[in-house]
C-alpha atoms as a printed R data frame, in Angstrom:
   type eleno elety resid chain resno       x       y       z
1  ATOM     1    CA   UNK     A     1  13.583 -30.969 -15.946
2  ATOM     2    CA   UNK     A     2  10.929 -29.451 -13.737
3  ATOM     3    CA   UNK     A     3   9.282 -30.928 -10.649
4  ATOM     4    CA   UNK     A     4   5.508 -30.445 -10.668
5  ATOM     5    CA   UNK     A     5   3.378 -30.328  -7.555
6  ATOM     6    CA   UNK     A     6   0.650 -32.785  -6.712
7  ATOM     7    CA   UNK     A     7  -2.164 -30.830  -5.116
8  ATOM     8    CA   UNK     A     8  -5.873 -31.310  -4.468
9  ATOM     9    CA   UNK     A     9  -6.736 -30.499  -8.101
10 ATOM    10    CA   UNK     A    10  -4.412 -33.255  -9.321
11 ATOM    11    CA   UNK     A    11  -5.869 -35.781  -6.878
12 ATOM    12    CA   UNK     A    12  -9.442 -34.944  -7.910
13 ATOM    13    CA   UNK     A    13  -8.489 -35.229 -11.593
14 ATOM    14    CA   UNK     A    14  -6.729 -38.538 -10.949
15 ATOM    15    CA   UNK     A    15  -9.880 -39.993  -9.388
16 ATOM    16    CA   UNK     A    16 -11.736 -39.319 -12.647
17 ATOM    17    CA   UNK     A    17  -8.926 -40.922 -14.613
18 ATOM    18    CA   UNK     A    18  -9.036 -44.015 -12.386
19 ATOM    19    CA   UNK     A    19 -12.768 -44.275 -12.989
20 ATOM    20    CA   UNK     A    20 -12.722 -43.560 -16.729
21 ATOM    21    CA   UNK     A    21  -9.583 -45.437 -17.797
22 ATOM    22    CA   UNK     A    22  -9.144 -48.051 -15.045
23 ATOM    23    CA   UNK     A    23  -5.613 -46.917 -14.187
24 ATOM    24    CA   UNK     A    24  -3.810 -47.651 -10.951
25 ATOM    25    CA   UNK     A    25  -3.639 -44.638  -8.611
26 ATOM    26    CA   UNK     A    26   0.048 -43.914  -9.252
27 ATOM    27    CA   UNK     A    27  -0.447 -43.965 -13.035
28 ATOM    28    CA   UNK     A    28  -3.589 -41.848 -12.700
29 ATOM    29    CA   UNK     A    29  -1.685 -39.204 -10.728
30 ATOM    30    CA   UNK     A    30   0.963 -39.081 -13.456
31 ATOM    31    CA   UNK     A    31  -1.749 -38.760 -16.106
32 ATOM    32    CA   UNK     A    32  -3.527 -36.035 -14.122
33 ATOM    33    CA   UNK     A    33  -0.310 -34.039 -13.733
34 ATOM    34    CA   UNK     A    34   0.177 -34.341 -17.489
35 ATOM    35    CA   UNK     A    35  -3.371 -33.238 -18.273
36 ATOM    36    CA   UNK     A    36  -3.375 -30.246 -15.914
37 ATOM    37    CA   UNK     A    37   0.033 -29.098 -17.172
38 ATOM    38    CA   UNK     A    38  -0.774 -29.751 -20.852
39 ATOM    39    CA   UNK     A    39   1.931 -32.390 -21.227
40 ATOM    40    CA   UNK     A    40   1.085 -34.735 -24.086
41 ATOM    41    CA   UNK     A    41   4.004 -37.186 -24.224
42 ATOM    42    CA   UNK     A    42   5.494 -39.646 -21.748
43 ATOM    43    CA   UNK     A    43   8.374 -42.119 -21.944
44 ATOM    44    CA   UNK     A    44   7.269 -45.281 -20.178
45 ATOM    45    CA   UNK     A    45   7.199 -49.014 -20.611
46 ATOM    46    CA   UNK     A    46   3.745 -48.999 -18.965
47 ATOM    47    CA   UNK     A    47   1.186 -49.626 -21.718
48 ATOM    48    CA   UNK     A    48  -1.658 -48.571 -19.392
49 ATOM    49    CA   UNK     A    49  -0.927 -44.977 -20.446
50 ATOM    50    CA   UNK     A    50  -2.109 -45.962 -23.949
51 ATOM    51    CA   UNK     A    51  -5.657 -46.119 -22.549
52 ATOM    52    CA   UNK     A    52  -5.704 -42.412 -21.703
53 ATOM    53    CA   UNK     A    53  -7.004 -40.093 -24.378
54 ATOM    54    CA   UNK     A    54  -4.574 -37.271 -25.114
55 ATOM    55    CA   UNK     A    55  -1.432 -39.069 -23.938
56 ATOM    56    CA   UNK     A    56   1.178 -40.265 -26.399
57 ATOM    57    CA   UNK     A    57   3.416 -42.925 -24.860
58 ATOM    58    CA   UNK     A    58   6.833 -43.834 -26.150
59 ATOM    59    CA   UNK     A    59   8.635 -46.907 -24.952
60 ATOM    60    CA   UNK     A    60  12.330 -46.311 -24.410
61 ATOM    61    CA   UNK     A    61  13.372 -47.807 -27.750
62 ATOM    62    CA   UNK     A    62  10.915 -45.761 -29.827
63 ATOM    63    CA   UNK     A    63  11.768 -42.597 -27.898
64 ATOM    64    CA   UNK     A    64  15.476 -43.076 -28.569
65 ATOM    65    CA   UNK     A    65  14.760 -43.686 -32.245
66 ATOM    66    CA   UNK     A    66  12.654 -40.516 -32.440
67 ATOM    67    CA   UNK     A    67  15.151 -38.465 -30.452
68 ATOM    68    CA   UNK     A    68  18.136 -39.555 -32.547
69 ATOM    69    CA   UNK     A    69  16.273 -38.638 -35.760
70 ATOM    70    CA   UNK     A    70  15.437 -35.132 -34.534
71 ATOM    71    CA   UNK     A    71  19.019 -34.425 -33.422
72 ATOM    72    CA   UNK     A    72  20.658 -35.149 -36.796
C-alpha cells in the first residue's frame, strides 16, 4: 500500500469532478487522486464512483470473487 499526497493539483481536479459528476467533496478527492495517479479501480460500496468515467468500482463481494479467481 502507498499513501498518496493531496496537493493543490488534486484539489483543483476534484472541483472539476464535483461539477461534472455531482460527487461529494470527499469522493471527488478520491477520484482526483485516482485520475492523477492513473489508478483505474477502487473497492467501495459507494455507487457514486460509478458516475465517474474511467473508474471501475468493485463492491467488496465482487472484488473478493475476482481476487479469489485470479489467485487460483
